[in-house]
N, C-alpha and C positions, 0 to 999 in steps of 0.2 A: 426484586431477583436483584441478585448479585453484583454488586459493583466492579469483581473484573472473574467472566462467565469459567476461564479457564485455569482458575485457584489453581497455585501448587497445594496439594497441600499436606503438612512440614512431620514433617518420620523421621524423628529424632535416628531412632533402632534401625533404621533400614539403611541393607551392606547394599551394594553395589550390585546390578539390573547385570543376570546372567546371559541374556538375549535381550538387546532394546532394535525394536521393527519399527524402519523411518517412515514406514506407512501405516503405523499406527496410531503416530498423534498426528500425522497431518490426517488421515482420516479423523479422528476423535473432536480436533480443536475445529474440524469443518463441520463436522458432529452438529458439534456444544454453540457455534455459532447459528447453524440452522435454523436449531430448537428455537434461538434466544429473538431473532430474529421472529417467525412465527411468535411469541411468544408478545409481542411491537405489538405484530398487524391483531394478534385477537387482542387483544388491553384494549385499541385502539379499535376494533370490529363492533367488539362490545362492551364499550366505555357509557357506560351507566351511569346518572347522577343516582343519589337519596331518592327513589319516587315516596312520598307518601303524601298526606292532603289528602288535600285538590285532586292534583295531580294522579293522583293511583286512582282517585271515586270520579274522578272522570275520565282515564280508560282504564277502570271497569265497568261506565256505564257506555263504549263505547263499545269494549266484545261483549255485554250484555250476558245469559245464563250462561254460565258455569267460567263464569271472569274468574272465581274465586282458585280455583281449579287452573288455570288456563297458567296464573299468575305464579301461584305454587309451586309448577309445574315447569316454567320454566326460566321463576328464580335457582332449584331441587340444582335445577340441566347447568345453566351457566357456572353453580358454584362446582359442580361437578364439572369440568369442561375445569375450571382455572385451578383445580387443583390435581387434573395431572398433568395440563398444563408445568404444572408449576416441578413433579416428582417430574416430569421427564427432563424438559433446562437444566435439572438441578443430580441430574444421573448423566447428559451428555456433558456438563463444566463437571463431573466426581473423573468422567474417562476420559477424558480432555485433561485432569491435574494429576491421574493416577504415569499416564503417557508424559508428565510436563518432567512428577520425577527418575521418569525410568530414565528418559533422554539424557537426568540432571548426571543422574545416579551413573550413566555409562560413559559420561566424559571425567569423572571425578568430580563430580563439584556436589561438595556435601546437601542437602536437604532438609536442614537443623531447623531454616527457617533467619539461625543468622545471613548478615551481611560476608558475602565470600568474596576472591578475586578472580575475578571473570579476564579470560587477554585477549585483547584486539586485534581487531586485520590489522595496524599498521605495528602490532609487536610486545605494545605494550598494554599495564592493568588497569584495572578499577574496579576498587570495590562498592557491590550491587547485592541489594539482595535479591533473587525471582519471587513477587508474584504469580504473575502467569504468563500466559503463551497468547496475542492476540493472533496471530495466521500461523499459517506454516504451507509452507508449499516440498513437494514433493521435485527434489533440478533430477532429469536427465542421467546423472552420474551417479545417486544413491542419494546424495547430499541433500541437505534442511533448509531451505532460507527462509524467513519471518521477522516476526517483528514479540520480541520479548517485550514483557511493564515490567518493567527497576526502578524498588528504589532505592535511589539510590544516597539518600539523606533520609536522617527522620521523617516521614510524613512528604517528601516529597520526588514521587514515582515519573518517567521518562519513558519515552517509548524506545527500541534499541534495537535493528536490525540487529539481525543474528544469521549466522550458516552455525549445519552441524556434519558432522562431516570426517566420516571411518576414529569415532570415540573426539573431533575433539570440538567443547562448542569455542568459536568466538566471534565476540559482537563492532560491531564499524561504533568506533566514537568520535568521526570523524566528523562536521555539519554539511550538510544535505548541497545551502551555499555560499559562497566563498565570494 
């Protein structure tokens, strides 16, 4: 599974988004997170060690006639389920990444994959690369509140609270506890 569920696909030549719908990123992020959660449950539910040798023979004896066909059908179905789950998780992640790119473009932030200067709620700037969006909620006033995963220095990542309103992205840089 991907490291970040809603990773932004870098598109150096992508221009500013003509229209950005805040509800679309919220829906895409929630869908991606839901699919990732389902994939975790799926893997826990169908956790299967490599069954071979004596264990496989034991299962076949217990199942009796037709055991080979049943086991083959089960393994084929499990493989198909796994492939479909990976496809759905990937599609959800890609949709959320596309919406993240649209939000960044609407805020005038380059999606080149390079570190950018991001405005903070206290009026300062931090330099970071936006990697992904972890969560997003639509606020009553139409703004978005959530958490971004930022690479603040090479291979150093932080989750930062953000708000997006009227084309402006602001990140929170003050500590949670003082």
